[in-house]
C-alpha positions in Angstrom: 0.0 0.0 0.0 1.4 3.5 -0.9 0.7 6.6 1.1 1.0 10.2 0.0 2.8 12.5 2.4 3.2 15.2 -0.2 0.9 17.1 -2.4 -0.9 18.6 0.6 -4.4 19.8 0.0 -4.9 23.2 1.7 -8.2 24.9 2.4 -8.1 28.5 3.6 -11.0 29.7 5.7 -11.6 33.2 7.2 -14.4 34.0 9.5 -15.0 37.8 9.7 -18.6 37.6 10.8 -20.1 37.3 14.2 -17.1 39.0 15.7 -14.7 36.2 14.5 -11.3 37.5 13.4 -9.3 34.3 13.4 -8.1 32.6 10.2 -7.3 29.0 9.9 -6.5 26.5 7.1 -6.8 22.7 6.7 -4.2 20.4 5.3 -4.5 16.8 4.3 -1.2 15.4 5.6 -1.7 11.7 4.9 -4.0 9.5 2.8 -3.8 6.2 1.0 -3.4 5.9 -2.8 -4.3 2.2 -3.1 -6.0 -0.2 -0.8 -7.6 -3.6 -0.9 -11.3 -4.1 0.2 -11.3 -4.5 4.0 -7.7 -3.1 4.3 -7.5 -0.2 6.7 -5.2 2.8 6.4 -4.6 6.1 8.2 -5.9 9.4 7.1 -4.5 12.5 8.8 -5.9 16.0 8.7 -4.4 19.1 10.3 -5.9 22.5 11.1 -3.6 25.5 11.7 -4.9 28.7 13.3 -3.1 32.1 13.0 -3.4 32.5 16.8 -3.9 30.4 20.0 -7.7 30.3 19.3 -8.6 29.2 22.8 -12.3 30.0 22.2 -12.6 27.6 19.3 -13.4 23.9 19.2 -13.5 21.6 16.1 -15.8 18.6 15.8 -15.5 16.3 12.9 -18.4 14.2 11.7 -17.1 11.1 9.8 -20.0 9.4 8.0 -19.9 5.8 6.7 -20.9 5.4 3.1 -21.7 2.3 1.0 -18.1 2.6 -0.3 -16.0 3.0 2.8 -16.0 3.2 6.6 -14.3 6.2 8.3 -13.8 6.4 12.1 -11.8 8.8 14.3 -8.8 7.2 15.9 -7.4 10.1 18.0 -7.3 13.9 18.2 -4.5 16.1 19.3 -4.1 19.9 19.7 -1.1 21.9 20.6 0.2 25.5 20.5 3.4 26.2 18.7 4.8 29.8 18.9 1.4 31.1 19.9 -0.5 29.4 17.1 -2.8 26.5 17.6 -2.5 23.3 15.6 -5.1 20.5 15.7 -4.4 17.1 14.3 -7.0 14.4 13.5 -6.2 10.8 12.7 -8.9 8.7 11.1 -9.1 5.1 10.0 -10.3 4.5 6.4 -11.6 1.0 5.4 -13.0 0.4 1.9 -16.1 -1.7 1.5 -16.0 -2.2 -2.3 -13.6 -1.9 -5.2 -13.2 1.0 -7.6 -12.0 4.7 -7.5 -13.6 6.1 -4.3 -13.8 9.8 -3.3 -13.7 10.6 0.4 -15.4 13.7 1.9 -15.2 14.8 5.5 -17.4 17.4 7.2 -17.5 19.0 10.6 -18.2 22.2 12.6 -16.2 24.9 14.2 -17.6 26.2 17.5 -16.8 29.6 18.8 -17.6 30.7 22.4 -17.1 34.4 22.9 -15.1 35.2 26.0 -17.8 37.7 27.1 -20.4 34.9 27.1 -18.2 32.8 29.3 -17.8 35.7 31.8 -21.5 36.4 31.7 -22.5 32.8 32.4 -19.9 32.6 35.2 -21.5 35.8 36.7 -24.9 34.1 36.6 -23.5 31.0 38.3 -24.0 28.7 35.3 -21.9 25.6 35.1 -22.1 25.4 31.3 -22.3 27.8 28.5 -25.8 27.6 27.0 -26.2 26.7 23.3 -27.4 30.2 22.4 -23.9 31.5 23.4 -22.1 29.1 21.0 -21.6 30.3 17.4 -21.0 27.4 14.9 -20.1 27.2 11.3 -20.1 24.1 9.1 -16.8 23.2 7.4 -15.8 20.8 4.6 -12.3 19.4 4.8 -10.1 18.7 1.8 -11.3 15.8 -0.2 -9.3 13.0 -1.8 -9.8 9.8 -3.7 -8.1 6.4 -3.7 -8.1 3.2 -5.6 -9.7 0.2 -3.9 -8.9 -3.2 -5.4 -11.0 -6.4 -5.0 -10.2 -8.8 -2.2 -11.5 -12.4 -2.1 -9.9 -13.3 1.2 -12.0 -13.7 4.4 -9.3 -11.9 6.5 -7.1 -9.0 5.7 -4.0 -7.8 7.6 -1.0 -9.2 9.4 -2.1 -12.3 11.4 -1.0 -15.6 12.8 -3.1 -18.7 13.6 -2.3 -21.0 16.5 -3.9 -24.3 17.7 -3.2 -26.0 21.0 -4.5 -29.1 22.8 -4.1 -29.6 26.6 -3.1 -33.3 25.8 -2.9 -35.8 23.0 -3.6 -38.9 25.0 -6.9 -39.3 26.8 -9.1 -42.0 28.3 -12.4 -43.0 26.6 -15.0 -40.3 27.1 -12.5 -38.0 28.8 -12.7 -34.5 27.3 -9.8 -33.0 25.4 -9.6 -29.1 25.5 -8.6 -27.4 22.3 -7.9 -23.7 21.7 -7.7 -21.8 18.4 -6.1 -18.3 18.6 -6.0 -15.8 15.8 -3.5 -12.9 16.5 -2.4 -9.8 14.7 -3.8 -6.6 13.1 -6.5 -6.2 10.5 -10.2 -7.0 10.2 -10.1 -9.5 13.1 -13.8 -8.7 13.8 -14.7 -10.7 10.7 -13.4 -14.0 12.1 -15.9 -16.7 11.4 -16.3 -19.3 14.2 -14.6 -22.6 13.4 -16.6 -25.8 13.2 -15.3 -29.4 13.5 -17.0 -32.4 12.0 -15.0 -35.4 13.2 -16.5 -38.9 12.8 -17.2 -40.5 16.2 -16.3 -37.3 18.2 -18.7 -35.2 20.1 -17.6 -31.5 19.8 -18.6 -28.8 22.3 -17.6 -25.2 21.2 -17.8 -21.8 22.7 -18.4 -18.5 20.9 -15.1 -16.7 20.0 -13.8 -14.3 22.6 -12.4 -11.1 21.2 -9.8 -8.8 22.8 -9.3 -6.0 20.3 -8.2 -2.4 20.2 -8.4 0.1 17.3 -5.2 1.0 15.4 -4.4 2.8 12.1 -4.3 -0.6 10.4 -7.6 -2.0 11.8 -8.2 -3.9 15.0 -5.2 -5.3 16.9 -5.3 -8.1 19.4 -6.5 -11.7 19.4 -9.6 -13.8 18.9 -9.8 -17.1 20.8 -12.2 -20.0 20.4 -12.4 -22.9 22.9 -13.5 -26.5 22.3 -14.0 -29.7 24.2 -13.8 -33.0 22.2 -15.1 -36.3 23.6 -14.7 -39.8 22.0 -14.1 -43.4 22.9 -11.9 -44.1 19.8 -8.7 -42.6 18.5 -9.2 -39.7 16.1 -7.3 -36.9 14.3 -8.1 -33.1 14.7 -8.0 -31.9 11.1 -6.0 -28.8 10.0 -7.7 -25.4 10.3 -7.1 -23.2 7.3 -8.0 -19.5 6.9 -7.7 -17.5 3.7 -5.8 -14.2 4.3 -4.7 -11.2 2.3 -1.3 -10.4 3.8 -0.9 -6.6 3.8 2.7 -6.9 4.9 3.8 -8.8 1.7 0.8 -7.6 -0.4 -0.3 -11.1 -1.4 -2.8 -13.8 -0.7 -1.8 -16.6 1.7 -3.3 -19.3 3.9 -3.1 -19.6 7.6 -3.0 -23.3 8.3 -2.5 -25.5 11.4 -1.0 -29.0 11.5 -3.3 -32.0 12.2 -3.3 -33.3 15.8 -3.6 -37.1 16.3 -5.3 -38.1 19.6 -4.8 -41.4 21.3 -7.8 -42.8 23.2 -7.3 -45.4 25.9 -9.8 -47.5 27.7 -11.1 -45.6 30.7 -14.4 -44.4 32.2 -17.7 -46.1 31.5 -20.2 -43.7 30.1 -22.9 -44.5 32.6 -20.7 -43.8 35.6 -18.5 -41.0 34.2 -20.2 -38.2 36.0 -21.4 -40.0 39.2 -18.9 -42.7 40.1 -15.8 -40.5 40.7 -17.9 -38.2 43.0 -19.2 -41.2 45.1 -15.8 -42.6 45.8 -14.2 -39.3 46.3 -13.2 -39.0 50.0 -13.3 -35.2 50.0 -16.9 -35.3 48.7 -18.0 -37.8 51.4 -16.4 -35.6 54.1 -18.3 -32.6 52.7 -21.6 -34.5 52.7 -20.9 -35.7 56.3 -20.3 -32.1 57.3 -23.6 -31.0 55.7 -25.5 -33.7 57.6 -23.8 -32.8 60.9 -24.7 -29.1 60.4 -28.3 -30.0 59.7 -28.5 -32.3 62.8 -26.9 -29.6 65.0 -29.4 -27.0 63.7 -32.3 -29.3 64.6 -31.0 -30.0 68.1 -30.3 -26.3 68.8 -33.8 -25.4 67.6 -35.4 -28.0 70.0 -33.3 -26.7 73.0 -34.3 -23.1 72.3 -37.9 -24.1 72.0 -37.9 -25.8 75.5 -36.0 -23.0 77.1 -38.5 -20.5 75.8 -41.4 -22.7 76.9 -40.1 -22.9 80.5 -38.7 -19.4 80.8 -39.5 -17.7 84.1 -42.5 -15.4 83.7 -43.2 -12.2 85.5 -45.4 -12.6 88.5 -48.9 -11.1 88.5 -48.9 -7.8 90.3 -51.3 -7.9 93.4 -53.5 -5.0 94.3 -51.7 -4.3 97.6 -48.3 -3.9 96.0 -49.1 -0.4 94.8 -49.5 0.9 98.4 -46.7 3.4 99.3 -47.5 3.8 103.0 -48.8 1.7 105.9 -52.0 3.9 106.0 -52.6 3.3 102.3 -52.0 -0.5 102.7 -54.5 -0.7 105.7 -57.1 1.1 103.5 -56.6 -1.3 100.6 -56.8 -4.4 102.7 -59.9 -3.1 104.6 -61.7 -2.3 101.3 -61.0 -5.9 100.0 -62.8 -7.4 103.0 -60.9 -10.6 103.2 -60.8 -11.9 106.8 -57.3 -13.3 106.4 -55.9 -9.7 106.2 -57.4 -8.7 109.7 -54.3 -9.7 111.7 -52.0 -7.8 109.4 -54.3 -4.8 109.5 -54.3 -4.8 113.3 -50.6 -5.1 113.6 -50.1 -2.2 111.0 -52.5 0.0 113.0 -50.7 -0.7 116.3 -47.4 0.0 114.7 -46.1 -3.4 115.5 -44.9 -4.0 111.8 -44.1 -1.7 109.0 -45.0 -1.5 105.3 -42.2 -3.7 104.1 -42.7 -6.5 106.6 -46.5 -6.4 106.0 -46.0 -6.9 102.3 -43.7 -9.9 103.0 -46.4 -11.5 105.2 -49.0 -10.9 102.5 -46.7 -12.7 100.0 -46.8 -15.8 102.1 -50.6 -15.9 102.1 -52.3 -18.3 99.6 -54.9 -16.4 97.7 -57.6 -18.3 96.0 -59.3 -15.3 94.3 -58.1 -13.4 91.4 -56.2 -10.2 92.2 -56.0 -6.9 90.3 -53.5 -6.5 87.6 
């Protein structure tokens, strides 16, 4: 792929209206001349202001078309000798062949310094939309040649396959991993399917760990498998068709076949249950669970009995609220019970006091209900 770093396209723009006095111009610093379909390349634009332009902001609006995909990779702005320079890197990926023109649009936003001060005075956190002056811009256009591409994958990639073992027992699973690494259109990886006679294949969806770069996605795609059989078998080669952008040619990513030896081993009917039943750790775990259940039941019964036979508060008798000997004599006399006559007489004569009288009343057996 060839890239043009010269022949810069320049667009001069002056904005004298709305109080704008700044001048700036756009340059197309980098663009591809030739690409393959699905091959990504970097496009770089630069905007140079004639001053620091702190009140200006540029927003690009890349739009995908039927011919290509265009996305922003990164933005950078800096001030050199008092003049602001904004650089925009975009990733271009053609979707079809032919001569393709590329157009880019965006807006420049201007926020007057007075508007910022006014909003700050009012206590606003953000400048309202009415304070922002915007103008639409069209960046320098370019065109490139997109060539046909029959490969499923495009970029710089490697394909790996690995098995955790090559000798297993009958019905024991073998774990297999297929890993596609590199840079390019990795997101177009198609899940691999195995059709091996006498082998049950379990597969997971591909897991992708990708990040955007100027040449497409970078990272890896991993697909995991589990293979189960009771007879020896061979894992067939995996082949992917690739357009190698590093050498500008078609190639095949191919893995070597993997023979798997299968020995006599577990019986199908007992494969899942038998090992657990004879496993000592499992038996100890079940015994612990049973012990905890028994302990919980015993503890619940003990708590139930303790609660049932808990000491209850005695019923308060009517004479307990008396606070003096005189009051106690009156309460006992009003009750009319003959058993209280002796205590009443001794209280009136001063022979016993209030506390001793209540103790003697506690010893009496009352057959009638008393006040609460």
